[in-house]
Backbone as ProteinMPNN parsed JSONL, in Angstrom:
{"seq_chain_A": "XXXXXXXXXXXXXXXXXXXXXXXXXXXXXXXXXXXXXXXXXXXXXXXXXXXXXXXXXXXXXXXXXXXXXXXXXXXXX", "coords_chain_A": {"N_chain_A": [[21.86, -10.966, -21.836], [19.793, -11.153, -19.985], [17.831, -9.517, -21.144], [17.331, -11.008, -23.446], [16.207, -13.343, -22.335], [13.908, -12.275, -21.172], [12.523, -11.375, -23.438], [12.225, -13.809, -24.76], [10.493, -15.328, -23.136], [8.369, -13.625, -23.053], [7.929, -11.83, -20.912], [6.407, -9.362, -18.953], [7.582, -6.488, -17.643], [7.342, -4.218, -15.039], [7.723, -1.027, -13.452], [8.219, -0.614, -9.979], [6.19, 1.376, -8.098], [5.549, 4.222, -5.925], [2.918, 3.998, -5.156], [2.536, 1.272, -5.384], [4.116, 0.333, -3.263], [2.688, 1.509, -1.18], [0.291, 0.073, -1.325], [1.234, -2.499, -0.712], [2.189, -2.149, 1.936], [-0.145, -1.297, 3.276], [-1.758, -3.54, 3.049], [-0.199, -5.332, 4.519], [-0.375, -4.081, 7.011], [-3.118, -4.416, 7.633], [-3.219, -7.201, 7.83], [-1.457, -7.612, 9.985], [-2.799, -6.191, 12.021], [-5.129, -7.701, 12.217], [-4.109, -10.245, 12.962], [-2.916, -9.731, 15.447], [-4.959, -8.771, 16.873], [-5.538, -6.004, 17.145], [-7.689, -4.37, 16.893], [-9.288, -4.388, 19.112], [-8.06, -2.743, 20.913], [-8.428, -0.099, 20.374], [-10.383, 2.922, 20.088], [-11.977, 3.076, 17.865], [-12.521, 0.525, 16.952], [-12.086, -0.555, 14.488], [-9.358, -0.567, 12.666], [-8.445, -0.944, 10.173], [-7.196, -0.579, 6.803], [-7.922, -1.403, 4.311], [-10.457, -2.413, 4.156], [-13.983, -2.633, 3.344], [-15.245, -0.156, 4.339], [-16.334, 3.096, 5.397], [-14.603, 4.523, 7.142], [-12.247, 3.043, 6.86], [-11.703, 3.421, 4.148], [-11.268, 6.164, 4.144], [-8.895, 6.382, 5.682], [-7.186, 4.952, 3.974], [-7.196, 6.612, 1.685], [-5.996, 8.868, 2.777], [-3.41, 7.946, 3.214], [-2.642, 7.556, 0.536], [-2.789, 10.216, -0.333], [-0.653, 11.342, 1.056], [1.458, 9.867, -0.057], [1.258, 10.715, -2.734], [1.86, 13.437, -2.376], [4.506, 13.236, -1.539], [5.65, 12.186, -3.85], [5.373, 14.31, -5.584], [6.95, 16.283, -4.437], [10.1, 16.473, -4.82], [12.291, 17.164, -3.273], [11.874, 16.114, -0.81], [12.678, 13.519, -0.732]], "CA_chain_A": [[21.23, -12.251, -21.625], [18.516, -10.932, -19.297], [16.874, -9.029, -22.147], [16.983, -12.138, -24.298], [15.295, -14.218, -21.588], [12.625, -11.589, -21.035], [11.841, -11.434, -24.74], [11.93, -15.201, -25.076], [9.325, -15.765, -22.374], [7.365, -12.554, -23.141], [7.648, -11.27, -19.596], [6.089, -7.945, -18.871], [8.238, -5.945, -16.457], [6.9, -2.865, -14.736], [8.423, -0.389, -12.34], [7.529, -0.556, -8.692], [5.941, 2.779, -7.812], [5.209, 4.527, -4.54], [1.588, 3.453, -4.917], [2.703, -0.168, -5.177], [4.581, 0.158, -1.887], [1.576, 1.856, -0.285], [-0.623, -1.073, -1.309], [1.88, -3.604, 0.009], [2.235, -1.859, 3.378], [-1.489, -1.266, 3.856], [-2.189, -4.94, 3.174], [0.527, -5.897, 5.653], [-0.926, -3.506, 8.225], [-4.387, -5.085, 7.92], [-2.911, -8.564, 8.273], [-0.867, -7.489, 11.321], [-3.855, -5.764, 12.951], [-6.023, -8.845, 12.425], [-3.41, -11.315, 13.678], [-2.626, -9.328, 16.823], [-6.22, -8.306, 17.446], [-5.355, -4.608, 17.534], [-8.972, -3.673, 16.811], [-9.872, -4.304, 20.46], [-7.328, -1.778, 21.733], [-8.673, 1.258, 19.895], [-11.743, 3.407, 20.269], [-12.723, 2.918, 16.623], [-12.782, -0.902, 16.786], [-11.677, -0.998, 13.161], [-8.228, 0.258, 12.257], [-8.006, -1.447, 8.879], [-7.088, 0.392, 5.719], [-8.367, -1.95, 3.039], [-11.784, -3.015, 4.29], [-15.012, -1.871, 2.646], [-15.969, 0.728, 5.237], [-16.026, 4.509, 5.161], [-13.398, 4.873, 7.91], [-11.114, 2.366, 6.25], [-11.419, 4.097, 2.885], [-10.717, 7.477, 4.474], [-7.49, 6.165, 6.043], [-6.472, 4.537, 2.769], [-7.035, 7.8, 0.849], [-5.019, 9.737, 3.436], [-2.09, 7.384, 2.895], [-2.359, 7.86, -0.858], [-2.526, 11.651, -0.438], [0.72, 11.549, 1.527], [2.348, 9.296, -1.071], [1.235, 11.629, -3.88], [2.59, 14.65, -2.012], [5.942, 12.891, -1.556], [6.072, 12.007, -5.228], [5.432, 15.629, -6.224], [7.991, 17.085, -3.813], [11.325, 15.684, -4.962], [13.26, 17.51, -2.248], [11.586, 15.361, 0.412], [13.218, 12.154, -0.856]], "C_chain_A": [[19.869, -12.081, -20.945], [17.464, -10.439, -20.266], [16.415, -10.158, -23.059], [15.975, -13.052, -23.604], [13.914, -13.564, -21.436], [11.838, -11.617, -22.339], [11.403, -12.856, -25.07], [10.654, -15.676, -24.386], [8.205, -14.727, -22.332], [6.957, -12.017, -21.773], [7.347, -9.784, -19.718], [6.67, -7.425, -17.561], [7.737, -4.523, -16.248], [7.668, -2.34, -13.533], [7.568, -0.461, -11.089], [7.413, 0.919, -8.331], [5.672, 2.976, -6.319], [3.828, 3.983, -4.19], [1.645, 1.946, -4.688], [3.152, -0.444, -3.747], [3.483, 0.481, -0.893], [0.583, 0.703, -0.203], [-0.039, -2.242, -0.514], [1.82, -3.365, 1.517], [0.848, -1.785, 4.008], [-2.056, -2.671, 3.989], [-1.5, -5.606, 4.364], [-0.006, -5.365, 6.973], [-2.227, -4.205, 8.603], [-4.161, -6.502, 8.434], [-2.372, -8.545, 9.706], [-1.944, -7.14, 12.352], [-4.821, -6.908, 13.238], [-5.364, -9.941, 13.258], [-3.195, -10.981, 15.154], [-3.825, -8.696, 17.517], [-6.13, -6.861, 17.951], [-6.674, -3.825, 17.523], [-9.608, -3.504, 18.198], [-9.223, -3.23, 21.324], [-7.544, -0.33, 21.303], [-10.117, 1.646, 20.132], [-12.601, 3.137, 19.036], [-13.165, 1.484, 16.366], [-12.439, -1.426, 15.401], [-10.571, -0.075, 12.68], [-7.654, -0.219, 10.931], [-7.942, -0.325, 7.856], [-7.664, -0.124, 4.414], [-9.694, -2.7, 3.133], [-12.798, -2.119, 3.576], [-15.885, -1.097, 3.631], [-15.547, 2.163, 4.949], [-14.75, 4.922, 5.89], [-12.146, 4.279, 7.282], [-10.708, 3.067, 4.946], [-10.798, 5.473, 3.132], [-9.242, 7.36, 4.851], [-6.645, 5.807, 4.829], [-6.216, 5.745, 1.862], [-6.023, 8.772, 1.47], [-3.597, 9.25, 3.164], [-1.713, 7.718, 1.461], [-2.102, 9.351, -1.07], [-1.104, 11.968, -0.004], [1.719, 11.038, 0.5], [2.4, 10.198, -2.304], [2.01, 12.91, -3.587], [4.094, 14.394, -2.02], [6.457, 12.751, -2.984], [6.21, 13.353, -5.942], [6.562, 16.489, -5.682], [9.296, 16.277, -3.809], [12.345, 15.976, -3.875], [13.027, 16.721, -0.96], [12.167, 13.958, 0.379], [14.576, 12.05, -0.233]], "O_chain_A": [[18.909, -12.775, -21.282], [16.321, -10.892, -20.22], [15.236, -10.245, -23.402], [14.999, -13.484, -24.219], [12.885, -14.229, -21.558], [10.63, -11.854, -22.34], [10.315, -13.063, -25.606], [9.83, -16.354, -25.0], [7.201, -14.927, -21.65], [5.777, -11.779, -21.515], [7.97, -9.063, -20.498], [6.283, -7.883, -16.486], [7.715, -3.722, -17.182], [8.187, -3.1, -12.716], [6.341, -0.377, -11.15], [8.417, 1.629, -8.265], [5.582, 2.013, -5.557], [3.594, 3.556, -3.059], [0.883, 1.41, -3.883], [2.632, -1.348, -3.093], [3.353, -0.194, 0.128], [0.086, 0.391, 0.88], [-0.742, -2.89, 0.26], [1.451, -4.256, 2.282], [0.681, -2.174, 5.164], [-2.766, -2.959, 4.952], [-2.127, -6.347, 5.122], [-0.085, -6.107, 7.952], [-2.425, -4.553, 9.767], [-4.834, -6.948, 9.364], [-2.774, -9.358, 10.538], [-1.988, -7.73, 13.431], [-5.282, -7.067, 14.368], [-5.99, -10.5, 14.159], [-3.284, -11.861, 16.01], [-3.707, -8.153, 18.615], [-6.591, -6.545, 19.048], [-6.752, -2.735, 18.088], [-10.381, -2.571, 18.418], [-9.775, -2.847, 22.355], [-6.894, 0.572, 21.832], [-10.972, 0.788, 20.352], [-13.817, 2.987, 19.148], [-14.115, 1.267, 15.614], [-12.497, -2.634, 15.17], [-10.828, 1.076, 12.326], [-6.503, 0.073, 10.607], [-8.55, 0.732, 8.022], [-7.875, 0.661, 3.489], [-10.007, -3.528, 2.278], [-12.492, -0.973, 3.244], [-17.086, -1.339, 3.749], [-14.514, 2.4, 4.323], [-13.903, 5.603, 5.311], [-11.112, 4.941, 7.186], [-9.524, 3.276, 4.682], [-9.901, 5.89, 2.4], [-8.423, 8.154, 4.389], [-5.527, 6.296, 4.673], [-5.117, 5.882, 1.325], [-5.274, 9.426, 0.745], [-2.695, 10.05, 2.915], [-0.581, 8.123, 1.197], [-1.276, 9.716, -1.908], [-0.427, 12.78, -0.635], [2.716, 11.702, 0.218], [3.476, 10.421, -2.859], [2.733, 13.411, -4.448], [4.868, 15.244, -2.46], [7.579, 13.156, -3.284], [7.07, 13.512, -6.808], [7.082, 17.344, -6.4], [9.548, 15.494, -2.893], [13.184, 15.126, -3.576], [13.91, 16.673, -0.104], [12.143, 13.269, 1.399], [15.18, 10.977, -0.244]]}, "name": "protein", "num_of_chains": 1, "seq": "XXXXXXXXXXXXXXXXXXXXXXXXXXXXXXXXXXXXXXXXXXXXXXXXXXXXXXXXXXXXXXXXXXXXXXXXXXXXX"}
């Protein structure tokens, strides 16, 4: 029945990947840091991961490097 409904409404279903979770959590981190004003408690003054700054991009890429390493090393799961 589920397959029939998906075909009927032409839904496109995709798998949730590790990168999807990384995006979700980095967005949540930025929201949390902004709401609780965590930027004032650090030396960097900007601890975001998804802003358009060099530091933010570097942190975001580090998270993705870790996620990629976990995906390649199946024994770590």
